[in-house]
Structures are given as C-alpha cells and as structure tokens.
N, CA, C and O of each residue as an XYZ file, in Angstrom:
592
protein
N      -7.172    201.687   -124.184
C      -6.973    202.992   -123.817
C      -8.267    203.634   -124.749
O      -7.915    203.913   -125.895
N      -9.832    203.935   -124.409
C      -9.685    205.362   -125.244
C      -9.032    206.259   -125.883
O      -7.918    206.525   -125.433
N      -9.314    206.698   -126.611
C      -8.164    207.940   -126.791
C      -9.101    208.349   -128.282
O      -9.155    207.531   -129.201
N      -9.666    209.435   -128.352
C      -9.861    210.335   -129.797
C      -8.478    210.585   -130.261
O      -7.538    211.168   -129.722
N      -8.631    209.847   -131.675
C      -7.560    210.960   -132.516
C      -7.432    212.193   -132.991
O      -8.376    212.941   -132.736
N      -6.530    212.642   -133.619
C      -6.562    214.301   -133.727
C      -7.262    214.589   -134.203
O      -7.836    215.636   -133.907
N      -7.672    213.738   -135.346
C      -8.955    214.325   -136.747
C      -9.873    214.031   -135.892
O     -10.510    215.084   -135.929
N     -10.533    213.233   -134.983
C     -11.614    213.314   -134.699
C     -11.876    214.731   -133.538
O     -12.925    215.375   -133.547
N     -10.974    214.964   -132.804
C     -10.764    216.171   -132.034
C     -10.662    217.641   -132.811
O     -10.967    218.737   -132.340
N     -10.088    217.311   -134.283
C     -10.132    218.503   -134.557
C     -11.357    218.802   -135.419
O     -11.627    219.983   -135.636
N     -12.074    217.895   -135.895
C     -13.456    217.752   -136.466
C     -14.302    218.360   -136.133
O     -15.019    219.060   -136.848
N     -14.407    218.120   -134.378
C     -15.586    218.623   -133.407
C     -15.178    219.751   -133.263
O     -16.038    220.588   -133.537
N     -14.123    220.198   -132.914
C     -13.490    222.222   -133.027
C     -14.135    222.693   -133.895
O     -14.645    223.795   -133.697
N     -14.385    221.830   -135.493
C     -14.212    222.784   -136.532
C     -16.028    222.764   -136.628
O     -16.508    223.752   -137.184
N     -17.127    221.584   -136.062
C     -17.912    221.729   -136.422
C     -18.443    222.671   -135.028
O     -19.572    223.118   -134.825
N     -17.895    222.725   -134.646
C     -18.483    223.449   -132.656
C     -18.429    224.963   -133.411
O     -19.462    225.621   -133.533
N     -16.814    225.566   -134.024
C     -16.794    226.831   -134.566
C     -18.107    227.382   -135.288
O     -18.762    228.351   -134.904
N     -18.492    226.225   -136.916
C     -19.475    226.643   -137.692
C     -20.668    226.704   -136.641
O     -21.499    227.593   -136.830
N     -20.862    225.759   -135.427
C     -21.974    225.953   -134.617
C     -22.663    227.138   -134.387
O     -23.799    227.590   -134.535
N     -21.255    227.578   -133.850
C     -21.452    229.241   -133.264
C     -22.065    229.953   -134.415
O     -23.038    230.618   -134.062
N     -21.817    230.012   -135.577
C     -22.401    231.356   -136.589
C     -23.951    231.014   -136.659
O     -24.649    230.262   -135.978
N     -24.230    231.844   -137.733
C     -25.632    232.136   -137.651
C     -26.338    231.034   -138.463
O     -25.485    230.573   -139.222
N     -27.580    230.369   -138.655
C     -27.658    229.548   -139.538
C     -27.900    229.968   -140.973
O     -28.585    230.918   -141.349
N     -27.101    228.945   -141.847
C     -26.600    229.674   -143.648
C     -25.135    230.623   -143.329
O     -24.650    230.810   -144.445
N     -24.245    231.289   -142.281
C     -23.694    231.985   -142.822
C     -22.326    230.800   -143.119
O     -22.189    230.001   -142.192
N     -21.399    230.642   -144.225
C     -20.623    230.584   -144.297
C     -19.261    230.791   -143.802
O     -19.146    231.992   -143.560
N     -18.072    230.101   -143.517
C     -16.738    230.128   -142.871
C     -15.739    229.716   -143.558
O     -15.732    228.576   -144.021
N     -14.790    230.523   -143.728
C     -13.439    229.718   -144.130
C     -12.914    228.648   -143.167
O     -13.409    228.266   -142.106
N     -11.945    228.307   -143.705
C     -11.200    227.345   -143.288
C      -9.963    228.026   -142.435
O      -9.511    227.554   -141.392
N      -9.577    229.044   -142.985
C      -8.611    229.885   -142.620
C      -9.317    229.861   -141.425
O      -8.794    229.252   -140.492
N     -10.559    230.474   -141.229
C     -10.990    231.777   -139.906
C     -11.053    230.465   -139.019
O     -10.517    230.584   -137.917
N     -11.667    229.123   -139.338
C     -11.937    228.086   -137.945
C     -10.904    227.745   -137.282
O     -10.792    227.559   -136.070
N      -9.550    227.605   -138.751
C      -8.634    226.954   -138.356
C      -7.636    227.947   -137.366
O      -7.014    227.272   -136.545
N      -7.444    229.008   -137.312
C      -7.135    230.119   -136.308
C      -7.733    230.365   -135.350
O      -7.142    230.975   -134.459
N      -8.975    230.028   -135.189
C      -9.816    230.401   -133.951
C      -9.538    228.938   -133.077
O      -9.293    228.955   -131.870
N      -9.600    227.953   -133.708
C      -9.533    225.973   -133.296
C      -8.480    226.007   -132.979
O      -8.222    225.026   -132.282
N      -7.151    227.048   -133.206
C      -5.568    226.259   -133.408
C      -5.314    225.036   -134.415
O      -4.609    224.163   -133.909
N      -5.692    224.807   -135.598
C      -5.793    223.727   -135.672
C      -5.304    224.334   -136.620
O      -5.358    225.508   -136.988
N      -4.369    222.614   -137.338
C      -3.397    223.134   -138.908
C      -4.346    223.434   -140.104
O      -5.161    222.553   -140.376
N      -4.338    224.656   -140.908
C      -5.506    224.824   -142.227
C      -5.645    223.566   -142.863
O      -6.570    222.755   -142.835
N      -4.466    223.555   -143.486
C      -4.744    222.164   -144.420
C      -5.335    220.414   -143.793
O      -6.226    219.707   -144.264
N      -4.601    220.208   -142.830
C      -5.251    219.031   -142.087
C      -6.559    219.381   -141.980
O      -7.318    218.519   -142.422
N      -7.261    220.693   -141.390
C      -8.691    220.764   -141.187
C      -9.196    220.762   -142.510
O     -10.285    220.213   -142.683
N      -8.569    221.309   -143.548
C      -9.215    221.266   -145.071
C      -9.410    219.443   -145.557
O     -10.313    218.766   -146.049
N      -8.498    219.286   -145.249
C      -9.195    217.585   -145.824
C      -9.899    216.778   -144.478
O      -9.599    215.588   -144.574
N     -10.371    216.921   -143.788
C     -11.384    217.066   -142.432
C     -12.059    217.365   -143.259
O     -12.218    216.660   -144.255
N     -12.612    218.437   -143.087
C     -13.747    219.420   -143.990
C     -14.468    218.699   -145.045
O     -15.654    218.716   -145.375
N     -13.366    218.007   -145.525
C     -13.432    217.163   -147.308
C     -14.618    216.076   -146.706
O     -15.832    215.964   -146.875
N     -13.501    215.278   -145.846
C     -14.406    214.450   -145.407
C     -16.101    214.146   -144.700
O     -16.959    213.280   -144.877
N     -15.955    215.637   -143.661
C     -17.494    215.721   -143.032
C     -18.113    216.137   -144.870
O     -18.775    215.189   -145.290
N     -18.020    217.109   -145.736
C     -18.828    217.085   -146.458
C     -19.289    215.747   -147.034
O     -20.433    215.294   -147.056
N     -18.371    215.312   -147.409
C     -18.390    213.612   -147.963
C     -19.579    212.712   -147.229
O     -20.253    211.842   -147.781
N     -19.673    213.189   -145.693
C     -20.808    212.252   -144.392
C     -21.303    212.632   -144.593
O     -22.237    211.835   -144.682
N     -21.891    214.198   -145.044
C     -22.890    214.940   -145.282
C     -23.284    216.160   -143.875
O     -24.341    216.764   -143.691
N     -22.390    216.191   -143.303
C     -22.084    217.499   -141.795
C     -22.234    218.081   -142.297
O     -23.311    218.648   -142.113
N     -21.445    218.532   -143.343
C     -20.798    220.401   -144.211
C     -21.243    220.529   -145.373
O     -21.499    219.558   -146.084
N     -21.417    221.876   -145.772
C     -21.826    221.878   -147.371
C     -20.429    223.106   -147.794
O     -20.347    224.178   -147.196
N     -19.486    222.717   -148.836
C     -18.339    223.774   -149.240
C     -19.476    224.601   -150.248
O     -20.526    224.276   -150.803
N     -18.638    225.877   -150.158
C     -19.076    227.172   -151.556
C     -18.045    227.287   -151.755
O     -17.244    227.316   -150.821
N     -17.586    227.417   -153.258
C     -16.255    228.275   -153.690
C     -16.517    229.786   -153.713
O     -17.590    230.329   -153.448
N     -15.534    230.296   -154.021
C     -15.635    231.454   -154.498
C     -14.912    232.527   -153.394
O     -14.240    232.127   -152.444
N     -15.200    234.131   -153.724
C     -14.952    234.463   -152.491
C     -15.879    234.988   -151.371
O     -15.513    235.812   -150.534
N     -17.062    234.460   -151.427
C     -17.631    234.399   -150.201
C     -18.402    233.060   -149.783
O     -19.531    232.825   -149.353
N     -17.160    232.205   -150.141
C     -17.241    231.006   -150.103
C     -16.675    230.096   -148.590
O     -15.956    230.725   -147.813
N     -16.949    229.002   -148.340
C     -16.579    228.164   -146.978
C     -17.067    226.656   -147.021
O     -17.011    225.720   -147.818
N     -17.592    226.912   -145.708
C     -18.396    225.709   -145.166
C     -19.470    226.378   -144.662
O     -19.421    227.591   -144.463
N     -20.672    225.556   -144.379
C     -21.772    225.745   -143.594
C     -22.196    224.442   -143.227
O     -21.976    223.348   -143.747
N     -23.041    224.877   -141.933
C     -22.951    222.820   -141.820
C     -24.678    222.531   -142.172
O     -25.610    223.334   -142.122
N     -24.677    221.421   -142.450
C     -26.301    221.228   -143.206
C     -27.085    220.536   -142.478
O     -28.045    219.982   -143.015
N     -26.929    220.447   -141.519
C     -27.949    220.137   -140.299
C     -27.974    221.248   -138.947
O     -26.955    221.931   -138.845
N     -28.532    221.364   -138.412
C     -28.776    222.278   -137.204
C     -27.881    221.877   -136.107
O     -27.856    220.654   -135.971
N     -27.212    222.464   -135.366
C     -26.589    222.208   -134.757
C     -27.476    221.000   -133.264
O     -27.050    219.950   -132.783
N     -28.470    221.598   -133.025
C     -29.162    220.587   -132.040
C     -29.498    219.299   -132.882
O     -30.112    218.473   -132.207
N     -29.291    218.971   -133.984
C     -29.497    217.656   -134.891
C     -28.074    217.014   -135.046
O     -28.018    215.968   -135.693
N     -26.820    217.575   -134.475
C     -25.704    216.728   -134.469
C     -25.127    216.652   -133.066
O     -24.966    217.600   -132.297
N     -24.839    215.368   -132.855
C     -24.372    214.845   -131.552
C     -22.966    214.810   -131.744
O     -22.461    214.861   -132.866
N     -22.066    214.694   -130.291
C     -19.979    214.721   -130.596
C     -20.613    213.234   -131.038
O     -20.061    212.925   -132.094
N     -21.504    212.260   -130.656
C     -21.226    210.633   -131.127
C     -21.114    210.721   -132.775
O     -20.363    209.984   -133.413
N     -22.119    211.904   -133.483
C     -22.289    211.500   -134.293
C     -20.777    211.875   -135.378
O     -20.241    211.231   -136.279
N     -20.497    213.132   -134.789
C     -18.436    213.675   -135.650
C     -17.779    212.568   -135.163
O     -17.028    212.051   -135.990
N     -17.835    211.929   -133.853
C     -16.890    211.094   -133.772
C     -16.952    209.835   -134.493
O     -15.990    209.472   -135.171
N     -17.792    209.284   -134.417
C     -18.130    208.036   -135.747
C     -17.862    208.339   -137.186
O     -17.252    207.604   -137.962
N     -18.341    209.406   -137.433
C     -17.915    209.458   -138.847
C     -16.243    210.184   -138.960
O     -15.683    210.755   -139.895
N     -15.937    209.964   -138.010
C     -14.000    210.127   -137.980
C     -13.349    208.684   -137.797
O     -12.348    208.262   -138.376
N     -14.294    207.896   -136.684
C     -13.177    207.296   -135.920
C     -14.161    205.588   -136.247
O     -13.596    204.513   -136.047
N     -15.554    205.661   -136.725
C     -16.485    204.529   -136.768
C     -16.396    204.356   -135.346
O     -15.662    204.960   -134.563
N     -17.210    203.481   -135.118
C     -18.352    202.633   -134.097
C     -17.069    202.491   -132.932
O     -16.040    201.819   -133.007
N     -17.541    203.366   -131.871
C     -16.866    203.373   -130.177
C     -17.180    201.943   -129.760
O     -18.343    201.600   -129.542
N     -16.080    201.046   -129.638
C     -15.803    200.128   -128.506
C     -15.201    200.180   -127.029
O     -14.061    199.831   -127.335
N     -15.172    200.274   -126.319
C     -14.286    200.528   -124.856
C     -13.433    199.250   -124.812
O     -12.266    199.288   -124.423
N     -14.113    197.967   -125.269
C     -13.068    196.641   -125.215
C     -13.590    196.128   -126.420
O     -14.600    196.439   -127.051
N     -12.404    194.985   -126.695
C     -12.870    194.405   -128.087
C     -13.635    193.685   -127.594
O     -14.010    193.039   -128.573
N     -14.413    193.126   -126.361
C     -15.323    191.966   -126.336
C     -16.950    192.625   -127.150
O     -17.868    191.996   -127.677
N     -16.787    193.864   -126.978
C     -17.605    194.975   -127.341
C     -18.101    194.681   -128.790
O     -19.306    194.837   -128.991
N     -17.294    194.264   -129.843
C     -17.178    194.606   -131.191
C     -18.244    193.533   -131.421
O     -19.158    194.312   -131.690
N     -18.802    192.331   -131.515
C     -19.607    191.804   -131.957
C     -19.463    190.463   -130.901
O     -18.369    190.248   -130.379
N     -20.277    189.847   -130.704
C     -21.227    188.562   -129.734
C     -20.206    187.234   -130.763
O     -20.459    186.709   -131.848
N     -18.942    187.057   -129.737
C     -18.371    185.765   -130.041
C     -16.599    186.305   -130.322
O     -15.556    185.663   -130.444
N     -16.883    187.639   -130.342
C     -15.203    188.245   -130.909
C     -14.091    187.751   -129.888
O     -13.004    187.223   -130.121
N     -14.832    188.157   -128.417
C     -14.110    187.315   -127.074
C     -14.818    186.112   -126.983
O     -16.042    186.031   -127.081
N     -13.888    184.978   -126.756
C     -14.487    183.636   -126.262
C     -14.822    183.402   -125.048
O     -15.336    182.348   -124.671
N     -14.480    184.646   -124.131
C     -15.495    184.736   -123.069
C     -16.240    185.235   -122.782
O     -16.401    185.156   -121.564
N     -17.123    185.985   -123.419
C     -18.338    186.452   -123.473
C     -19.535    186.511   -122.722
O     -20.146    187.448   -122.208
N     -19.762    185.064   -122.789
C     -20.464    184.252   -121.961
C     -20.506    183.945   -120.612
O     -21.468    183.684   -119.890
N     -19.138    184.024   -120.343
C     -18.896    183.506   -118.890
C     -18.085    184.551   -118.164
O     -17.751    184.321   -117.001
N     -17.687    185.852   -118.841
C     -16.805    187.006   -118.324
C     -17.777    187.485   -117.138
O     -18.992    187.557   -117.325
N     -17.213    187.794   -115.970
C     -17.983    188.925   -115.544
C     -17.915    190.843   -115.516
O     -18.483    191.867   -115.136
N     -16.908    190.356   -116.143
C     -16.444    191.539   -116.869
C     -16.586    192.429   -118.071
O     -16.412    193.629   -118.284
N     -17.034    191.212   -118.896
C     -17.945    191.730   -119.973
C     -19.388    192.458   -119.739
O     -19.877    193.129   -120.649
N     -20.029    192.307   -118.530
C     -21.540    193.267   -118.083
C     -20.370    194.390   -117.949
O     -20.164    194.784   -119.097
N     -19.792    194.854   -117.335
C     -19.237    196.106   -116.627
C     -18.799    196.749   -118.304
O     -19.571    197.575   -118.790
N     -18.183    196.537   -118.703
C     -17.885    197.228   -120.294
C     -19.063    197.320   -121.069
O     -19.128    198.393   -121.668
N     -20.109    196.482   -121.277
C     -21.202    196.448   -121.958
C     -21.939    198.202   -121.128
O     -22.170    199.343   -121.528
N     -22.038    197.543   -120.017
C     -23.151    198.786   -118.983
C     -22.219    200.297   -119.528
O     -22.689    201.261   -120.133
N     -21.034    200.123   -119.153
C     -20.463    201.925   -119.220
C     -20.199    201.807   -120.702
O     -20.025    203.024   -120.656
N     -20.014    201.525   -121.899
C     -20.014    201.753   -123.162
C     -21.337    202.411   -123.443
O     -21.478    203.425   -124.126
N     -22.273    201.744   -122.860
C     -23.677    202.113   -123.519
C     -24.096    203.210   -122.358
O     -25.256    203.576   -122.547
N     -23.649    203.673   -121.515
C     -23.794    205.218   -120.526
C     -22.721    206.056   -121.447
O     -22.952    207.240   -121.696
N     -21.945    205.630   -121.773
C     -20.700    206.543   -122.466
C     -21.557    206.885   -124.067
O     -21.360    207.963   -124.629
N     -22.449    205.881   -124.640
C     -22.952    206.695   -125.981
C     -23.548    207.468   -125.848
O     -23.394    208.588   -126.336
N     -24.574    207.036   -125.011
C     -25.777    207.220   -124.525
C     -25.902    209.301   -124.059
O     -26.775    210.170   -124.068
N     -24.614    209.202   -123.764
C     -24.156    210.759   -123.043
C     -23.618    211.295   -124.388
O     -24.045    212.426   -124.618
N     -22.601    210.676   -125.572
C     -22.190    211.357   -126.317
C     -23.620    211.884   -127.108
O     -23.805    213.036   -127.500
N     -24.353    211.013   -127.208
C     -25.618    211.052   -128.023
C     -26.786    212.184   -128.110
O     -27.562    212.547   -128.995
N     -26.424    212.733   -126.172
C     -27.468    213.748   -125.987
C     -26.486    215.042   -125.470
O     -26.908    215.813   -124.608
N     -24.710    215.256   -126.270
C     -24.000    216.345   -126.128
C     -24.805    216.802   -127.838
O     -24.829    216.041   -128.805
N     -25.335    218.084   -127.803
C     -25.368    218.376   -129.376
C     -24.519    219.161   -129.051
O     -23.922    219.455   -128.014
N     -24.543    219.690   -130.794
C     -23.406    220.750   -130.806
C     -24.505    222.548   -130.750
O     -24.236    223.593   -131.344
N     -25.180    222.382   -130.219
C     -26.391    223.185   -129.908
C     -26.316    223.832   -128.672
O     -26.266    225.020   -128.356
N     -26.321    222.666   -127.973
C     -25.675    222.400   -126.417
C     -24.174    223.250   -126.147
O     -23.955    224.308   -125.558
N     -23.238    222.263   -126.869
C     -22.001    222.917   -126.408
C     -21.131    224.808   -127.339
O     -20.231    225.640   -127.224
N     -22.292    224.414   -128.138
C     -22.145    226.583   -128.692
C     -22.828    227.258   -127.678
O     -22.493    228.392   -127.335
N     -23.799    226.626   -127.148
C     -24.582    228.378   -125.658
C     -23.819    227.444   -124.846
O     -24.945    227.138   -124.452
N     -23.088    226.746   -124.255
C     -21.851    226.199   -123.145
C     -20.845    227.062   -123.728
O     -20.575    228.030   -123.018
N     -20.329    226.997   -124.626
C     -19.105    228.153   -125.566
C     -19.299    229.560   -125.190
O     -18.406    230.232   -124.674
N     -20.576    230.036   -125.477
C     -20.985    231.682   -125.408
C     -20.851    231.870   -123.871
O     -20.241    232.790   -123.326
N     -21.359    231.097   -123.403
C     -21.840    231.546   -121.638
C     -20.514    231.543   -121.154
O     -20.456    232.437   -120.309
N     -19.136    230.839   -121.298
C     -18.250    230.812   -121.233
C     -17.427    231.961   -121.332
O     -16.597    232.512   -120.609
N     -17.810    232.109   -122.215
C     -16.880    233.200   -123.296
C     -17.274    234.489   -122.387
O     -16.458    235.273   -121.903
N     -18.469    234.543   -122.272
C     -19.082    235.850   -121.247
C     -18.785    236.065   -120.418
O     -18.537    237.243   -120.163
N     -18.538    234.595   -119.012
C     -18.212    234.938   -117.993
C     -16.403    234.928   -117.672
O     -15.917    234.829   -116.545
N     -15.650    235.051   -118.904
C     -14.509    234.971   -118.951
C     -14.030    236.500   -118.884
O     -13.184    236.900   -118.083
N     -14.962    237.645   -120.237
C     -14.805    238.380   -120.604
C     -15.288    239.431   -118.973
O     -14.725    240.385   -118.436
N     -16.242    238.858   -118.717
C     -16.967    239.579   -117.026
C     -16.018    239.632   -116.540
O     -15.706    240.814   -116.392
N     -14.898    238.601   -115.954
C     -13.882    238.123   -115.279
C     -12.967    239.456   -115.093
O     -12.667    240.124   -114.104
N     -12.585    239.570   -116.800
C     -11.546    240.533   -117.134
C     -12.005    241.954   -116.531
O     -11.295    242.580   -115.745
N     -13.076    242.334   -116.908
C     -13.659    243.388   -116.445
C     -13.764    243.805   -115.069
O     -13.513    244.966   -114.747
N     -14.222    242.673   -113.999
C     -14.150    243.453   -112.652
C     -12.485    243.608   -111.987
O     -12.297    244.204   -110.926
C-alpha cells in the first residue's frame, strides 16, 4: 500500500502554509505548527531538511523564520514528497528494469507502470500556488456558510 509518511504530510502542510504568505514574508515554526496542527519540534527538523534541499530558507532573530526559496507556482506536491520520501514506486516491479523477474511477461506490470505515470503526472501538476488558492477559496466559503 502506498502511504505517505508523517514527515511528507507535515512537510506538505508546512510548505502550503508558507505558500499562503506574501512573497518573501517570513513565518516562524511555532505559527506554522499551530496553524497546521503539527508538533513544532518535528516540524523544525523537517524544515531543516527542506532548507538543505533548497525549498525554504531560514532567518534568525526576532524577525526570523522561514520563507520559500521558489514561488509556489514552481513547487509541486511531487517535489516535496520526493524530497521527503525519495522516488515514488507504486509497486516493486517499477523500481528498475529487472528488479522483478517477471517484468517482461507480466501483464500487471503494464498496469502498474501506467498507474504510476498518471499518479506522478497528477502530483507534478498540483502546485502549491494551486493548493494555496484552493485553500483560500475553501476558507472563504466556510466563512460565508457561517455568516448565513
């Protein structure tokens, strides 16, 4: 079963939170953790990893925090997942040719291969700009619903 680790899930939520901020605006770990319901110490560790991989930059001091190094439109969900998990494989036979001795003769291999391609392509297309806009729209609709 394909399942994201908590690290990948929390990293996605953290990057999404930064994507909701104005370009260049820093945000502290405590704010992100509280807003995204993520343990702050764990999130800080994840953000150190994201910084090493070039997704965020950290600033120290009173006005410190984290900022995205790229525009949200230039970061896909796949980018963050692979930064945290490595490459995605829906089945062992997709790791590399010959990994499974039945590669060439197994009809299921082609199904897995196509499913993985579609899944990867979909995640590549899910940018953080798209998700930030969707988040703002959902929040707006929730507020409108409460006021009626």
